[in-house]
N, C-alpha and C positions, 0 to 999 in steps of 0.2 A: 356303711360297710356292714356286711354280715359278720356275726360272731358265732364260733363253733365251740361247743363244750365237749370235753371228754371226762368221764368219771373213771378214775383209775387208782392204782396202788403203786405201780412201778417198784416192785419188791422182788428183784431189782429190775430196773429198766433194761430192756434188751433190744435186739435188732427188730423184732416183731412190733414192739411198741413204737420204735422210731418210724417204722413203715406206716403204722396206723396214724401217727401225727401228720406225716407227709400226705397221706391219703385224705385226711380230714381237711387239710388246707386246700388240697386240689379240688375236693368236692364242693367247697363253699367259697373259696377265694377270699376268706376273711381271717381274722385273728383266731387263734386257738387258745382257749382257756381251760386248763385242767383243774378238775376238782379231785383232790388226791387224799387218800387216807393219811392220817398223821403217824404217830409213833406206834399205834396199834393197828393191825390190819384185820380184814374180814375173815381170814382163816383162823383167827383166834391166836395170833402170835405177835410178838414184838417185831417191828420191821428190821430188816437186815442192817440198815443204816438209818440215821435220823431223818425226819421229815424235811428239814431244810436242805440237806444234801441231795435227797431224792428230787426235791423241787428244782434244784439247780440242774440236775440231769435232764429234767423235762425241758427246761429252757434251752439247754445246749442241743437237745434233740429236735428243736424247732417250735416248741410251744412259746406263747407270748406272755402268759401269766399262769401261776399256779396258786390256787386257794385251797384251804383245808376243809375236809369233811370231818365234822366233829366226832370225837371218839365214840360217843354213845351209838352213833349210826354205824361206825366201822365195826363195832363189836356185836352186830346184830345179823340176823339172816338176810338173804338176798333182797327180800321185799322191802325191809326197812333201810338197808344200805342204799338201794336204788332210790327210794323215796327221799332220803336225806339229800342225795345229790341233786335231784330234780327240784327240791325246795330251794336250794341255793341258786340254781339257774333261774328260778322264778323271781328271785330278788334282783335280777339283772334288768335294767331299765329298757332294754330293746328286745324285740323278737329274736329268737336264737335257734340254732341247730344243736342237737345232741347226737354226736357221732359215736357209735359203738361197734366193736367187732362181734361177729357171730359166726357160727359154723355154717349156717345156711346162706347168710348174706342177703336174704330176701325180706326187705322191710314190709312189704305188703302182706306176705304170709305171716310174719311175726305179729303184725298189727291185727290181722284176723283173729289169731289165737288170743291175743291180749284182750280184744273186745269180748270174747267169750268168757274170759276168766275174771275180768274186772268186777269186783264186788259180787262174785257168784257164790251165794251161800251153799248151794247144792254141792259145788266142788269142794268147799271147805268141809262140809259134813261127811261126804264120801271119803275124803282124804283122812279125816280123823278115824272113821270106821276102819279103813284099811290099815292105819297105823296100829290100831288096837289089836289087829290080827297078826302083828309082828312084822309087817312089811317095812322096808326102809322108806324114808320120806320120798325120794325120787320115784320109787315104784308106786307108792301109795298115791302120789300126785298124778302120775301119768295115767294110772287106771281110772282115777276120778275124771280126768279130762276126757278119756275115751267114753266114759259113761254119759257125759253131758253133751258131747259134740254130736249133733244130729246131721252129719254130712257124710258124703261118700268117702271123703279123704280123712276121716277122723283118726285113722291109724297113723297117717302121715303127719297130721298136726300134732298128735300126742308124742310122736317120735322126736319132735323138736326138743322136747323136754329132757331127752336123754343126753343132750349136749349142754354143758354148764354155761357157755356164753350165750346160747340161744335163750336159756332160762333167764339169765340176767337181763338180756335184751327185752324180753317180754315184760319183766318187772319194770324196766325203765318206761316202756310204753304205757303200762298200766298206771304208773305214777303220774305221767303226763296227763292221762285221761282223768284221773281222780282230781288233780289240781286244776284242770281246765286251763293248762298253761299254754302260752304262745311259743311252743317249742316244736320244731319239726325234727322227727327222728331220721337218722341216716344210718344204714347198716353197711359195714365194710366186711366182706367175706374174710374170715380169719384163715390165715395160712399156718399150718401146723396144728398140733393138739394142745389144748389148754393144760391138761394134766398128764400128758405123755412124759414118761421118765427118761426117754431116750435122748441122746445128745448127738443125733445124726441129722443130716439134711441142712437146708438153708436156715430154718428157724428152730429154736428150742423153746420150750415153755419155761415160765418163771419157776415152776415147781422143779423142773429138771435142773435148772441152773442153781437153785437153792440147795439141791442135793449134791452139787459139785462145786461148792464155793471154795474148796481147797485145791481145785484142779485149774491151774492157770491156763492150760490149753483150752479148756471149755470156755472160761471167761473171755479169753482173747477172741475166740471164734464167734461168740454170740452176743457179746456186750460191746458198746462203744468204748473207746480207749479211756474216756474220762470216768466211766463207770468201773472199768477194770482197775484203774488206779485207786479209786476209793475203796473198792472191795478188798484191797490188800490189807486194810485195817480191820477187816471183819473178825470178830471173835465170838465163839459160841457162848451163850449165856444160860443154858438149860440148868446147870447146877445152881447158879445164883438165883434163878427164877424159882426153882423148886424149894430152895431154902426160904425164900419169902413166903411161898405158898404154905409150907409146913408150919411157919410161925403164925401167919395171919389167919388162915381159914378156920382153925379151931376156936379162934377168939371172936368170931362174928356169927351172926344169925344168917346162915346161907339161904334159909327159906325165903328171905326177903329180896334176894338178888335177882336181877333181870334174867329171865330165861329158865329159872329153876322150876321143875315140875315133878310131881309124882314120886317124891322121895329120893330123887337123884342126889340131893344134898347129903343124905345119910350114907349113900354109897361112896360118895367122894371122901367123906371123913373116915369111913371105915378103911378104904384103900390107902389113905394117907398114913394110917397107922402101921400098915404092913409093907409098904414099898419104900425103897431106899434111893431111887433115882427117878427123874422126871419121865423118862421113856417108859419104864415098866409101870409107873403109876398110870400114865395115859392108857396103856394097853389093858390094864386091869379095870379101869373105870368104864371104858367104852363098851358098848354092846351094839347089836344090830339095830335096836330101837334108838340108841343114843350114839350117833356116829361121832367120829373124832372131832370134826369141825365144831359141832355143837358143844362138846365137852370143853374144848379149848376156849371158845367164846365165853362160855359160862365162867370159866376160871378167870379170864381177864375181867369180866364184869365184877367178880368177887374182889379181885385185887384193886379195882378202881372204885369200889363201893357204889356200883351202879344199881340202884333200886327202882329205876324207872321201869314201868311195864311197856310192852310193845305198843299197846294202845295209847299210852301217854306219849311215847315217842312219835307215833303217827300224828298226834294232834299238836305236838310241840312246834312253835314258830321258830324260824331262823332269825335271831336277833342281830347277828353281826356276821361279817365275813372276814376271816383271818387270812391275809395274803402271805404266802410262804416265799414266793420269788416272782420277779417280773423282769422282763427284758428292759434294758435302760431306755429305749425309745418308745416304750409302750406304757409308761406310768400313767398316762391318761385313762387307761382302762379302770383304774382304781375308783374313778369318779362315776362309773356307770352302774353301780349298785344302789338300790333305793333303801339301803340300811347302813348301819355303822360299818366302817371298814377299819380293821386294825392291821398293823405291820409288825407288832411285837407281841409275843405270847403273853407277857405280863399284862399288857393292856387288854387283851382278850379275856384273861381271867378276871380282871377287875370289872370289865364291862358286863359280862354275862353271869358271873359267879357260878360258872359251870364246874361243879366239883368233879364230875367224871372226867372232863377234859384235863383239869389240873392234875388229878391223880394219875391219869395215863401218862402225862409228861413227867411227873415225878417218878413213877415206876420205871419208865425208860431210862431216866437219868441215873437212878440208883442201881439198876441191873446192868445197863450197857456201859455206864461210866463215861458216856460221851453225849453231849447235848448242846445244840445251838438254839437260840430263841429269838432271832431277829430276821426279818425278811431280807432275802438276797436280791441285789440288783445286778443282773448279769449283762455284760456288754454284748452288743450285737456282733 
């Protein structure tokens, strides 16, 4: 039987995610295994609910098993996030599919661009030069791609990078190429916009839903009933998180934290002294050069004492797979990884001695006040 993987966050899971899971099953005819962010997510935030609850959502929406993407990868840019997920798929003992949503939905076009960009030093150099001129990263990257693409449709190829799910899809394919993995990519055309803040039409983005977590009508319209029920327990944690930041950051060497560059640590500490709430602090720290997502990921890395460099993360091996949830008749999937498999967070911490992962879970528990730590077995 074929097995299909989805790299995801489900923060929160909505009708578009459920559609994607159904389409993945339809495209491959096999089991669907989700590799999901844990208690910290790639936007540099704590998840709206804990990772075990979100994993149960995925099973109820049609997935067969959910495993965790380690926190250090979740708190990194798209390239590292994607690489971490593909590394986990590579530990699966059988050839697999990776199914992702993208705005264009054309896997051949995405693969062409990924081939151009994989380990392309010229793209990296031009991107850095563009950043030095004050351009945002998406602008700098897109212009670099146009500069190195020697085809008649280079503008069309570069325009793919304007859409965030296309960009992430390209990173998935690049990671598959780098690892020479036996993984076949499948692109599902995304319905609706990834970061559109509107709550109209058949599908809404996770960003729009997070902006309306107090609006029961929005949650009922765009989320399955089991997600709606769990989100009734949602509580904002910005004040508590800012209190932790205010205490912890001045007491550590931020220059050693993953992602810190060019004096941004000094700017963070300076603004921490003058701001009184999390929202105004973030607005004061961010710049055109340092967008909000970068700042928030950096802060999470500081709070979890992540001192790994991106190069170290790229070379880091996946030593274990932590299972968050599994369908009761699919427990045999646990035996198909060629590495250690854990079903309790405490076992994962002992096995890998992953301080970033442990600190991410402790941070979530201390700020959110809710935390589960054992794999869920969900009845079919």
